[in-house]
mmCIF entry with sequence, helices, sheets and N, C-alpha, C, O atoms, coordinates in Angstrom:
data_MODEL
# 
_entry.id   MODEL 
# 
_entity.id                         1 
_entity.type                       polymer 
_entity.pdbx_number_of_molecules   1 
# 
_entity_poly.entity_id                      1 
_entity_poly.type                           'polypeptide(L)' 
_entity_poly.nstd_linkage                   no 
_entity_poly.nstd_monomer                   no 
_entity_poly.pdbx_seq_one_letter_code       
;(UNK)(UNK)(UNK)(UNK)(UNK)(UNK)(UNK)(UNK)(UNK)(UNK)(UNK)(UNK)(UNK)(UNK)(UNK)(UNK)
(UNK)(UNK)(UNK)(UNK)(UNK)(UNK)(UNK)(UNK)(UNK)(UNK)(UNK)(UNK)(UNK)(UNK)(UNK)(UNK)
(UNK)(UNK)(UNK)(UNK)(UNK)(UNK)(UNK)(UNK)(UNK)(UNK)(UNK)(UNK)(UNK)(UNK)(UNK)
;
_entity_poly.pdbx_seq_one_letter_code_can   XXXXXXXXXXXXXXXXXXXXXXXXXXXXXXXXXXXXXXXXXXXXXXX 
_entity_poly.pdbx_strand_id                 A 
# 
loop_
_entity_poly_seq.entity_id 
_entity_poly_seq.num 
_entity_poly_seq.mon_id 
_entity_poly_seq.hetero 
1 1  UNK n 
1 2  UNK n 
1 3  UNK n 
1 4  UNK n 
1 5  UNK n 
1 6  UNK n 
1 7  UNK n 
1 8  UNK n 
1 9  UNK n 
1 10 UNK n 
1 11 UNK n 
1 12 UNK n 
1 13 UNK n 
1 14 UNK n 
1 15 UNK n 
1 16 UNK n 
1 17 UNK n 
1 18 UNK n 
1 19 UNK n 
1 20 UNK n 
1 21 UNK n 
1 22 UNK n 
1 23 UNK n 
1 24 UNK n 
1 25 UNK n 
1 26 UNK n 
1 27 UNK n 
1 28 UNK n 
1 29 UNK n 
1 30 UNK n 
1 31 UNK n 
1 32 UNK n 
1 33 UNK n 
1 34 UNK n 
1 35 UNK n 
1 36 UNK n 
1 37 UNK n 
1 38 UNK n 
1 39 UNK n 
1 40 UNK n 
1 41 UNK n 
1 42 UNK n 
1 43 UNK n 
1 44 UNK n 
1 45 UNK n 
1 46 UNK n 
1 47 UNK n 
# 
_struct_asym.id          A 
_struct_asym.entity_id   1 
# 
loop_
_struct_conf.conf_type_id 
_struct_conf.id 
_struct_conf.pdbx_PDB_helix_id 
_struct_conf.beg_label_comp_id 
_struct_conf.beg_label_asym_id 
_struct_conf.beg_label_seq_id 
_struct_conf.pdbx_beg_PDB_ins_code 
_struct_conf.end_label_comp_id 
_struct_conf.end_label_asym_id 
_struct_conf.end_label_seq_id 
_struct_conf.pdbx_end_PDB_ins_code 
_struct_conf.beg_auth_comp_id 
_struct_conf.beg_auth_asym_id 
_struct_conf.beg_auth_seq_id 
_struct_conf.end_auth_comp_id 
_struct_conf.end_auth_asym_id 
_struct_conf.end_auth_seq_id 
_struct_conf.pdbx_PDB_helix_class 
_struct_conf.details 
_struct_conf.pdbx_PDB_helix_length 
HELX_P HELX_P1 AA1 UNK A 3  ? UNK A 13 ? UNK A 3  UNK A 13 1 ? 11 
HELX_P HELX_P2 AA2 UNK A 35 ? UNK A 46 ? UNK A 35 UNK A 46 1 ? 12 
# 
_struct_conf_type.id          HELX_P 
_struct_conf_type.criteria    ? 
_struct_conf_type.reference   ? 
# 
loop_
_atom_site.group_PDB 
_atom_site.id 
_atom_site.type_symbol 
_atom_site.label_atom_id 
_atom_site.label_alt_id 
_atom_site.label_comp_id 
_atom_site.label_asym_id 
_atom_site.label_entity_id 
_atom_site.label_seq_id 
_atom_site.pdbx_PDB_ins_code 
_atom_site.Cartn_x 
_atom_site.Cartn_y 
_atom_site.Cartn_z 
_atom_site.occupancy 
_atom_site.B_iso_or_equiv 
_atom_site.pdbx_formal_charge 
_atom_site.auth_seq_id 
_atom_site.auth_comp_id 
_atom_site.auth_asym_id 
_atom_site.auth_atom_id 
_atom_site.pdbx_PDB_model_num 
ATOM 1   N N  . UNK A 1 1  ? -50.594 -24.523 60.605 1.00 0.00 ? 1  UNK A N  1 
ATOM 2   C CA . UNK A 1 1  ? -49.516 -24.727 59.685 1.00 0.00 ? 1  UNK A CA 1 
ATOM 3   C C  . UNK A 1 1  ? -48.238 -24.208 60.320 1.00 0.00 ? 1  UNK A C  1 
ATOM 4   O O  . UNK A 1 1  ? -48.274 -23.300 61.150 1.00 0.00 ? 1  UNK A O  1 
ATOM 5   N N  . UNK A 1 2  ? -47.124 -24.777 59.938 1.00 0.00 ? 2  UNK A N  1 
ATOM 6   C CA . UNK A 1 2  ? -45.833 -24.368 60.484 1.00 0.00 ? 2  UNK A CA 1 
ATOM 7   C C  . UNK A 1 2  ? -45.142 -23.385 59.553 1.00 0.00 ? 2  UNK A C  1 
ATOM 8   O O  . UNK A 1 2  ? -45.536 -23.213 58.400 1.00 0.00 ? 2  UNK A O  1 
ATOM 9   N N  . UNK A 1 3  ? -44.108 -22.748 60.074 1.00 0.00 ? 3  UNK A N  1 
ATOM 10  C CA . UNK A 1 3  ? -43.319 -21.864 59.228 1.00 0.00 ? 3  UNK A CA 1 
ATOM 11  C C  . UNK A 1 3  ? -42.712 -22.634 58.060 1.00 0.00 ? 3  UNK A C  1 
ATOM 12  O O  . UNK A 1 3  ? -42.668 -22.117 56.944 1.00 0.00 ? 3  UNK A O  1 
ATOM 13  N N  . UNK A 1 4  ? -42.246 -23.851 58.293 1.00 0.00 ? 4  UNK A N  1 
ATOM 14  C CA . UNK A 1 4  ? -41.659 -24.659 57.218 1.00 0.00 ? 4  UNK A CA 1 
ATOM 15  C C  . UNK A 1 4  ? -42.665 -24.855 56.094 1.00 0.00 ? 4  UNK A C  1 
ATOM 16  O O  . UNK A 1 4  ? -42.330 -24.683 54.922 1.00 0.00 ? 4  UNK A O  1 
ATOM 17  N N  . UNK A 1 5  ? -43.896 -25.213 56.444 1.00 0.00 ? 5  UNK A N  1 
ATOM 18  C CA . UNK A 1 5  ? -44.937 -25.430 55.437 1.00 0.00 ? 5  UNK A CA 1 
ATOM 19  C C  . UNK A 1 5  ? -45.282 -24.129 54.724 1.00 0.00 ? 5  UNK A C  1 
ATOM 20  O O  . UNK A 1 5  ? -45.397 -24.100 53.499 1.00 0.00 ? 5  UNK A O  1 
ATOM 21  N N  . UNK A 1 6  ? -45.446 -23.063 55.482 1.00 0.00 ? 6  UNK A N  1 
ATOM 22  C CA . UNK A 1 6  ? -45.833 -21.788 54.886 1.00 0.00 ? 6  UNK A CA 1 
ATOM 23  C C  . UNK A 1 6  ? -44.712 -21.212 54.027 1.00 0.00 ? 6  UNK A C  1 
ATOM 24  O O  . UNK A 1 6  ? -44.977 -20.601 52.991 1.00 0.00 ? 6  UNK A O  1 
ATOM 25  N N  . UNK A 1 7  ? -43.477 -21.400 54.443 1.00 0.00 ? 7  UNK A N  1 
ATOM 26  C CA . UNK A 1 7  ? -42.342 -20.892 53.667 1.00 0.00 ? 7  UNK A CA 1 
ATOM 27  C C  . UNK A 1 7  ? -42.252 -21.555 52.289 1.00 0.00 ? 7  UNK A C  1 
ATOM 28  O O  . UNK A 1 7  ? -41.777 -20.933 51.339 1.00 0.00 ? 7  UNK A O  1 
ATOM 29  N N  . UNK A 1 8  ? -42.695 -22.790 52.169 1.00 0.00 ? 8  UNK A N  1 
ATOM 30  C CA . UNK A 1 8  ? -42.744 -23.447 50.850 1.00 0.00 ? 8  UNK A CA 1 
ATOM 31  C C  . UNK A 1 8  ? -43.744 -22.732 49.950 1.00 0.00 ? 8  UNK A C  1 
ATOM 32  O O  . UNK A 1 8  ? -43.486 -22.534 48.762 1.00 0.00 ? 8  UNK A O  1 
ATOM 33  N N  . UNK A 1 9  ? -44.874 -22.350 50.510 1.00 0.00 ? 9  UNK A N  1 
ATOM 34  C CA . UNK A 1 9  ? -45.887 -21.583 49.785 1.00 0.00 ? 9  UNK A CA 1 
ATOM 35  C C  . UNK A 1 9  ? -45.323 -20.235 49.355 1.00 0.00 ? 9  UNK A C  1 
ATOM 36  O O  . UNK A 1 9  ? -45.509 -19.817 48.212 1.00 0.00 ? 9  UNK A O  1 
ATOM 37  N N  . UNK A 1 10 ? -44.636 -19.555 50.267 1.00 0.00 ? 10 UNK A N  1 
ATOM 38  C CA . UNK A 1 10 ? -44.036 -18.251 49.971 1.00 0.00 ? 10 UNK A CA 1 
ATOM 39  C C  . UNK A 1 10 ? -43.042 -18.368 48.817 1.00 0.00 ? 10 UNK A C  1 
ATOM 40  O O  . UNK A 1 10 ? -43.034 -17.540 47.906 1.00 0.00 ? 10 UNK A O  1 
ATOM 41  N N  . UNK A 1 11 ? -42.213 -19.394 48.868 1.00 0.00 ? 11 UNK A N  1 
ATOM 42  C CA . UNK A 1 11 ? -41.214 -19.590 47.820 1.00 0.00 ? 11 UNK A CA 1 
ATOM 43  C C  . UNK A 1 11 ? -41.884 -19.862 46.473 1.00 0.00 ? 11 UNK A C  1 
ATOM 44  O O  . UNK A 1 11 ? -41.423 -19.366 45.445 1.00 0.00 ? 11 UNK A O  1 
ATOM 45  N N  . UNK A 1 12 ? -42.952 -20.634 46.466 1.00 0.00 ? 12 UNK A N  1 
ATOM 46  C CA . UNK A 1 12 ? -43.632 -20.990 45.220 1.00 0.00 ? 12 UNK A CA 1 
ATOM 47  C C  . UNK A 1 12 ? -44.430 -19.832 44.628 1.00 0.00 ? 12 UNK A C  1 
ATOM 48  O O  . UNK A 1 12 ? -44.618 -19.767 43.413 1.00 0.00 ? 12 UNK A O  1 
ATOM 49  N N  . UNK A 1 13 ? -44.899 -18.920 45.476 1.00 0.00 ? 13 UNK A N  1 
ATOM 50  C CA . UNK A 1 13 ? -45.786 -17.860 45.002 1.00 0.00 ? 13 UNK A CA 1 
ATOM 51  C C  . UNK A 1 13 ? -45.156 -16.475 44.990 1.00 0.00 ? 13 UNK A C  1 
ATOM 52  O O  . UNK A 1 13 ? -45.728 -15.544 44.424 1.00 0.00 ? 13 UNK A O  1 
ATOM 53  N N  . UNK A 1 14 ? -43.993 -16.323 45.602 1.00 0.00 ? 14 UNK A N  1 
ATOM 54  C CA . UNK A 1 14 ? -43.336 -15.025 45.636 1.00 0.00 ? 14 UNK A CA 1 
ATOM 55  C C  . UNK A 1 14 ? -43.888 -14.064 46.670 1.00 0.00 ? 14 UNK A C  1 
ATOM 56  O O  . UNK A 1 14 ? -43.557 -12.879 46.658 1.00 0.00 ? 14 UNK A O  1 
ATOM 57  N N  . UNK A 1 15 ? -44.729 -14.566 47.566 1.00 0.00 ? 15 UNK A N  1 
ATOM 58  C CA . UNK A 1 15 ? -45.258 -13.712 48.631 1.00 0.00 ? 15 UNK A CA 1 
ATOM 59  C C  . UNK A 1 15 ? -44.153 -13.412 49.643 1.00 0.00 ? 15 UNK A C  1 
ATOM 60  O O  . UNK A 1 15 ? -43.096 -14.043 49.631 1.00 0.00 ? 15 UNK A O  1 
ATOM 61  N N  . UNK A 1 16 ? -44.411 -12.457 50.501 1.00 0.00 ? 16 UNK A N  1 
ATOM 62  C CA . UNK A 1 16 ? -43.456 -12.049 51.530 1.00 0.00 ? 16 UNK A CA 1 
ATOM 63  C C  . UNK A 1 16 ? -43.525 -13.003 52.731 1.00 0.00 ? 16 UNK A C  1 
ATOM 64  O O  . UNK A 1 16 ? -44.611 -13.390 53.164 1.00 0.00 ? 16 UNK A O  1 
ATOM 65  N N  . UNK A 1 17 ? -42.351 -13.377 53.262 1.00 0.00 ? 17 UNK A N  1 
ATOM 66  C CA . UNK A 1 17 ? -42.322 -14.233 54.451 1.00 0.00 ? 17 UNK A CA 1 
ATOM 67  C C  . UNK A 1 17 ? -42.821 -13.451 55.658 1.00 0.00 ? 17 UNK A C  1 
ATOM 68  O O  . UNK A 1 17 ? -42.433 -12.299 55.851 1.00 0.00 ? 17 UNK A O  1 
ATOM 69  N N  . UNK A 1 18 ? -43.685 -14.067 56.480 1.00 0.00 ? 18 UNK A N  1 
ATOM 70  C CA . UNK A 1 18 ? -44.140 -13.381 57.685 1.00 0.00 ? 18 UNK A CA 1 
ATOM 71  C C  . UNK A 1 18 ? -43.018 -13.330 58.728 1.00 0.00 ? 18 UNK A C  1 
ATOM 72  O O  . UNK A 1 18 ? -42.173 -14.223 58.791 1.00 0.00 ? 18 UNK A O  1 
ATOM 73  N N  . UNK A 1 19 ? -43.027 -12.287 59.531 1.00 0.00 ? 19 UNK A N  1 
ATOM 74  C CA . UNK A 1 19 ? -42.040 -12.112 60.577 1.00 0.00 ? 19 UNK A CA 1 
ATOM 75  C C  . UNK A 1 19 ? -42.278 -13.130 61.693 1.00 0.00 ? 19 UNK A C  1 
ATOM 76  O O  . UNK A 1 19 ? -43.415 -13.363 62.103 1.00 0.00 ? 19 UNK A O  1 
ATOM 77  N N  . UNK A 1 20 ? -41.192 -13.731 62.175 1.00 0.00 ? 20 UNK A N  1 
ATOM 78  C CA . UNK A 1 20 ? -41.335 -14.706 63.271 1.00 0.00 ? 20 UNK A CA 1 
ATOM 79  C C  . UNK A 1 20 ? -41.162 -14.055 64.642 1.00 0.00 ? 20 UNK A C  1 
ATOM 80  O O  . UNK A 1 20 ? -41.155 -14.746 65.661 1.00 0.00 ? 20 UNK A O  1 
ATOM 81  N N  . UNK A 1 21 ? -41.023 -12.725 64.670 1.00 0.00 ? 21 UNK A N  1 
ATOM 82  C CA . UNK A 1 21 ? -40.881 -11.966 65.916 1.00 0.00 ? 21 UNK A CA 1 
ATOM 83  C C  . UNK A 1 21 ? -39.680 -12.423 66.748 1.00 0.00 ? 21 UNK A C  1 
ATOM 84  O O  . UNK A 1 21 ? -39.636 -12.184 67.955 1.00 0.00 ? 21 UNK A O  1 
ATOM 85  N N  . UNK A 1 22 ? -38.704 -13.081 66.105 1.00 0.00 ? 22 UNK A N  1 
ATOM 86  C CA . UNK A 1 22 ? -37.513 -13.546 66.811 1.00 0.00 ? 22 UNK A CA 1 
ATOM 87  C C  . UNK A 1 22 ? -37.686 -14.868 67.533 1.00 0.00 ? 22 UNK A C  1 
ATOM 88  O O  . UNK A 1 22 ? -36.776 -15.305 68.238 1.00 0.00 ? 22 UNK A O  1 
ATOM 89  N N  . UNK A 1 23 ? -38.829 -15.513 67.375 1.00 0.00 ? 23 UNK A N  1 
ATOM 90  C CA . UNK A 1 23 ? -39.093 -16.776 68.063 1.00 0.00 ? 23 UNK A CA 1 
ATOM 91  C C  . UNK A 1 23 ? -38.529 -17.975 67.323 1.00 0.00 ? 23 UNK A C  1 
ATOM 92  O O  . UNK A 1 23 ? -38.409 -19.058 67.896 1.00 0.00 ? 23 UNK A O  1 
ATOM 93  N N  . UNK A 1 24 ? -38.180 -17.795 66.051 1.00 0.00 ? 24 UNK A N  1 
ATOM 94  C CA . UNK A 1 24 ? -37.687 -18.906 65.251 1.00 0.00 ? 24 UNK A CA 1 
ATOM 95  C C  . UNK A 1 24 ? -38.752 -19.419 64.306 1.00 0.00 ? 24 UNK A C  1 
ATOM 96  O O  . UNK A 1 24 ? -39.942 -19.164 64.486 1.00 0.00 ? 24 UNK A O  1 
ATOM 97  N N  . UNK A 1 25 ? -38.308 -20.141 63.302 1.00 0.00 ? 25 UNK A N  1 
ATOM 98  C CA . UNK A 1 25 ? -39.225 -20.623 62.272 1.00 0.00 ? 25 UNK A CA 1 
ATOM 99  C C  . UNK A 1 25 ? -39.389 -22.137 62.393 1.00 0.00 ? 25 UNK A C  1 
ATOM 100 O O  . UNK A 1 25 ? -39.896 -22.623 63.403 1.00 0.00 ? 25 UNK A O  1 
ATOM 101 N N  . UNK A 1 26 ? -38.971 -22.876 61.387 1.00 0.00 ? 26 UNK A N  1 
ATOM 102 C CA . UNK A 1 26 ? -39.025 -24.341 61.445 1.00 0.00 ? 26 UNK A CA 1 
ATOM 103 C C  . UNK A 1 26 ? -40.401 -24.889 61.713 1.00 0.00 ? 26 UNK A C  1 
ATOM 104 O O  . UNK A 1 26 ? -41.353 -24.566 61.003 1.00 0.00 ? 26 UNK A O  1 
ATOM 105 N N  . UNK A 1 27 ? -40.516 -25.719 62.735 1.00 0.00 ? 27 UNK A N  1 
ATOM 106 C CA . UNK A 1 27 ? -41.779 -26.401 63.050 1.00 0.00 ? 27 UNK A CA 1 
ATOM 107 C C  . UNK A 1 27 ? -42.667 -25.626 64.011 1.00 0.00 ? 27 UNK A C  1 
ATOM 108 O O  . UNK A 1 27 ? -43.634 -26.172 64.543 1.00 0.00 ? 27 UNK A O  1 
ATOM 109 N N  . UNK A 1 28 ? -42.347 -24.366 64.232 1.00 0.00 ? 28 UNK A N  1 
ATOM 110 C CA . UNK A 1 28 ? -43.214 -23.533 65.078 1.00 0.00 ? 28 UNK A CA 1 
ATOM 111 C C  . UNK A 1 28 ? -44.433 -23.099 64.255 1.00 0.00 ? 28 UNK A C  1 
ATOM 112 O O  . UNK A 1 28 ? -44.332 -22.936 63.039 1.00 0.00 ? 28 UNK A O  1 
ATOM 113 N N  . UNK A 1 29 ? -45.571 -22.912 64.906 1.00 0.00 ? 29 UNK A N  1 
ATOM 114 C CA . UNK A 1 29 ? -46.755 -22.451 64.179 1.00 0.00 ? 29 UNK A CA 1 
ATOM 115 C C  . UNK A 1 29 ? -46.509 -21.081 63.556 1.00 0.00 ? 29 UNK A C  1 
ATOM 116 O O  . UNK A 1 29 ? -45.932 -20.199 64.193 1.00 0.00 ? 29 UNK A O  1 
ATOM 117 N N  . UNK A 1 30 ? -46.938 -20.909 62.334 1.00 0.00 ? 30 UNK A N  1 
ATOM 118 C CA . UNK A 1 30 ? -46.745 -19.638 61.640 1.00 0.00 ? 30 UNK A CA 1 
ATOM 119 C C  . UNK A 1 30 ? -47.586 -18.553 62.314 1.00 0.00 ? 30 UNK A C  1 
ATOM 120 O O  . UNK A 1 30 ? -48.714 -18.801 62.739 1.00 0.00 ? 30 UNK A O  1 
ATOM 121 N N  . UNK A 1 31 ? -47.017 -17.345 62.404 1.00 0.00 ? 31 UNK A N  1 
ATOM 122 C CA . UNK A 1 31 ? -47.714 -16.196 62.980 1.00 0.00 ? 31 UNK A CA 1 
ATOM 123 C C  . UNK A 1 31 ? -47.604 -15.033 62.004 1.00 0.00 ? 31 UNK A C  1 
ATOM 124 O O  . UNK A 1 31 ? -46.851 -15.093 61.032 1.00 0.00 ? 31 UNK A O  1 
ATOM 125 N N  . UNK A 1 32 ? -48.347 -13.994 62.268 1.00 0.00 ? 32 UNK A N  1 
ATOM 126 C CA . UNK A 1 32 ? -48.332 -12.778 61.441 1.00 0.00 ? 32 UNK A CA 1 
ATOM 127 C C  . UNK A 1 32 ? -48.758 -13.040 60.003 1.00 0.00 ? 32 UNK A C  1 
ATOM 128 O O  . UNK A 1 32 ? -48.174 -12.509 59.059 1.00 0.00 ? 32 UNK A O  1 
ATOM 129 N N  . UNK A 1 33 ? -49.789 -13.870 59.857 1.00 0.00 ? 33 UNK A N  1 
ATOM 130 C CA . UNK A 1 33 ? -50.361 -14.180 58.547 1.00 0.00 ? 33 UNK A CA 1 
ATOM 131 C C  . UNK A 1 33 ? -51.806 -13.698 58.560 1.00 0.00 ? 33 UNK A C  1 
ATOM 132 O O  . UNK A 1 33 ? -52.562 -14.012 59.480 1.00 0.00 ? 33 UNK A O  1 
ATOM 133 N N  . UNK A 1 34 ? -52.184 -12.943 57.548 1.00 0.00 ? 34 UNK A N  1 
ATOM 134 C CA . UNK A 1 34 ? -53.562 -12.453 57.481 1.00 0.00 ? 34 UNK A CA 1 
ATOM 135 C C  . UNK A 1 34 ? -54.517 -13.578 57.083 1.00 0.00 ? 34 UNK A C  1 
ATOM 136 O O  . UNK A 1 34 ? -54.099 -14.642 56.626 1.00 0.00 ? 34 UNK A O  1 
ATOM 137 N N  . UNK A 1 35 ? -55.792 -13.317 57.266 1.00 0.00 ? 35 UNK A N  1 
ATOM 138 C CA . UNK A 1 35 ? -56.801 -14.287 56.847 1.00 0.00 ? 35 UNK A CA 1 
ATOM 139 C C  . UNK A 1 35 ? -56.684 -14.517 55.347 1.00 0.00 ? 35 UNK A C  1 
ATOM 140 O O  . UNK A 1 35 ? -56.789 -15.652 54.882 1.00 0.00 ? 35 UNK A O  1 
ATOM 141 N N  . UNK A 1 36 ? -56.468 -13.449 54.588 1.00 0.00 ? 36 UNK A N  1 
ATOM 142 C CA . UNK A 1 36 ? -56.354 -13.576 53.136 1.00 0.00 ? 36 UNK A CA 1 
ATOM 143 C C  . UNK A 1 36 ? -55.151 -14.432 52.744 1.00 0.00 ? 36 UNK A C  1 
ATOM 144 O O  . UNK A 1 36 ? -55.240 -15.246 51.825 1.00 0.00 ? 36 UNK A O  1 
ATOM 145 N N  . UNK A 1 37 ? -54.023 -14.249 53.439 1.00 0.00 ? 37 UNK A N  1 
ATOM 146 C CA . UNK A 1 37 ? -52.841 -15.064 53.159 1.00 0.00 ? 37 UNK A CA 1 
ATOM 147 C C  . UNK A 1 37 ? -53.094 -16.533 53.514 1.00 0.00 ? 37 UNK A C  1 
ATOM 148 O O  . UNK A 1 37 ? -52.701 -17.430 52.768 1.00 0.00 ? 37 UNK A O  1 
ATOM 149 N N  . UNK A 1 38 ? -53.740 -16.772 54.634 1.00 0.00 ? 38 UNK A N  1 
ATOM 150 C CA . UNK A 1 38 ? -54.056 -18.149 55.033 1.00 0.00 ? 38 UNK A CA 1 
ATOM 151 C C  . UNK A 1 38 ? -55.000 -18.794 54.021 1.00 0.00 ? 38 UNK A C  1 
ATOM 152 O O  . UNK A 1 38 ? -54.856 -19.972 53.694 1.00 0.00 ? 38 UNK A O  1 
ATOM 153 N N  . UNK A 1 39 ? -55.956 -18.028 53.532 1.00 0.00 ? 39 UNK A N  1 
ATOM 154 C CA . UNK A 1 39 ? -56.887 -18.527 52.531 1.00 0.00 ? 39 UNK A CA 1 
ATOM 155 C C  . UNK A 1 39 ? -56.148 -18.852 51.226 1.00 0.00 ? 39 UNK A C  1 
ATOM 156 O O  . UNK A 1 39 ? -56.408 -19.881 50.601 1.00 0.00 ? 39 UNK A O  1 
ATOM 157 N N  . UNK A 1 40 ? -55.228 -17.970 50.820 1.00 0.00 ? 40 UNK A N  1 
ATOM 158 C CA . UNK A 1 40 ? -54.428 -18.221 49.611 1.00 0.00 ? 40 UNK A CA 1 
ATOM 159 C C  . UNK A 1 40 ? -53.574 -19.464 49.789 1.00 0.00 ? 40 UNK A C  1 
ATOM 160 O O  . UNK A 1 40 ? -53.393 -20.229 48.842 1.00 0.00 ? 40 UNK A O  1 
ATOM 161 N N  . UNK A 1 41 ? -53.045 -19.677 50.988 1.00 0.00 ? 41 UNK A N  1 
ATOM 162 C CA . UNK A 1 41 ? -52.254 -20.867 51.276 1.00 0.00 ? 41 UNK A CA 1 
ATOM 163 C C  . UNK A 1 41 ? -53.096 -22.135 51.103 1.00 0.00 ? 41 UNK A C  1 
ATOM 164 O O  . UNK A 1 41 ? -52.643 -23.099 50.486 1.00 0.00 ? 41 UNK A O  1 
ATOM 165 N N  . UNK A 1 42 ? -54.305 -22.137 51.638 1.00 0.00 ? 42 UNK A N  1 
ATOM 166 C CA . UNK A 1 42 ? -55.139 -23.331 51.540 1.00 0.00 ? 42 UNK A CA 1 
ATOM 167 C C  . UNK A 1 42 ? -55.529 -23.615 50.087 1.00 0.00 ? 42 UNK A C  1 
ATOM 168 O O  . UNK A 1 42 ? -55.597 -24.775 49.678 1.00 0.00 ? 42 UNK A O  1 
ATOM 169 N N  . UNK A 1 43 ? -55.785 -22.565 49.311 1.00 0.00 ? 43 UNK A N  1 
ATOM 170 C CA . UNK A 1 43 ? -56.080 -22.768 47.890 1.00 0.00 ? 43 UNK A CA 1 
ATOM 171 C C  . UNK A 1 43 ? -54.878 -23.328 47.156 1.00 0.00 ? 43 UNK A C  1 
ATOM 172 O O  . UNK A 1 43 ? -55.016 -24.228 46.328 1.00 0.00 ? 43 UNK A O  1 
ATOM 173 N N  . UNK A 1 44 ? -53.683 -22.794 47.460 1.00 0.00 ? 44 UNK A N  1 
ATOM 174 C CA . UNK A 1 44 ? -52.433 -23.283 46.847 1.00 0.00 ? 44 UNK A CA 1 
ATOM 175 C C  . UNK A 1 44 ? -52.212 -24.751 47.246 1.00 0.00 ? 44 UNK A C  1 
ATOM 176 O O  . UNK A 1 44 ? -51.849 -25.580 46.411 1.00 0.00 ? 44 UNK A O  1 
ATOM 177 N N  . UNK A 1 45 ? -52.433 -25.056 48.513 1.00 0.00 ? 45 UNK A N  1 
ATOM 178 C CA . UNK A 1 45 ? -52.207 -26.410 49.020 1.00 0.00 ? 45 UNK A CA 1 
ATOM 179 C C  . UNK A 1 45 ? -53.143 -27.416 48.375 1.00 0.00 ? 45 UNK A C  1 
ATOM 180 O O  . UNK A 1 45 ? -52.763 -28.568 48.162 1.00 0.00 ? 45 UNK A O  1 
ATOM 181 N N  . UNK A 1 46 ? -54.361 -26.998 48.062 1.00 0.00 ? 46 UNK A N  1 
ATOM 182 C CA . UNK A 1 46 ? -55.335 -27.930 47.495 1.00 0.00 ? 46 UNK A CA 1 
ATOM 183 C C  . UNK A 1 46 ? -55.067 -28.263 46.037 1.00 0.00 ? 46 UNK A C  1 
ATOM 184 O O  . UNK A 1 46 ? -55.672 -29.186 45.491 1.00 0.00 ? 46 UNK A O  1 
ATOM 185 N N  . UNK A 1 47 ? -54.154 -27.512 45.390 1.00 0.00 ? 47 UNK A N  1 
ATOM 186 C CA . UNK A 1 47 ? -53.841 -27.792 43.985 1.00 0.00 ? 47 UNK A CA 1 
ATOM 187 C C  . UNK A 1 47 ? -52.966 -28.951 43.868 1.00 0.00 ? 47 UNK A C  1 
ATOM 188 O O  . UNK A 1 47 ? -52.596 -29.336 42.759 1.00 0.00 ? 47 UNK A O  1 
# 
């Protein structure tokens, strides 16, 4: 998933945005996301 996709989830759920370590966001693959956060994202996406 990309930062753009994950940031939509963050905005909809009020979760904290993961740090991009200064590499940039947009269409780059999301980093610094826990397994639990990724799992919550997939559940949110499936709705």
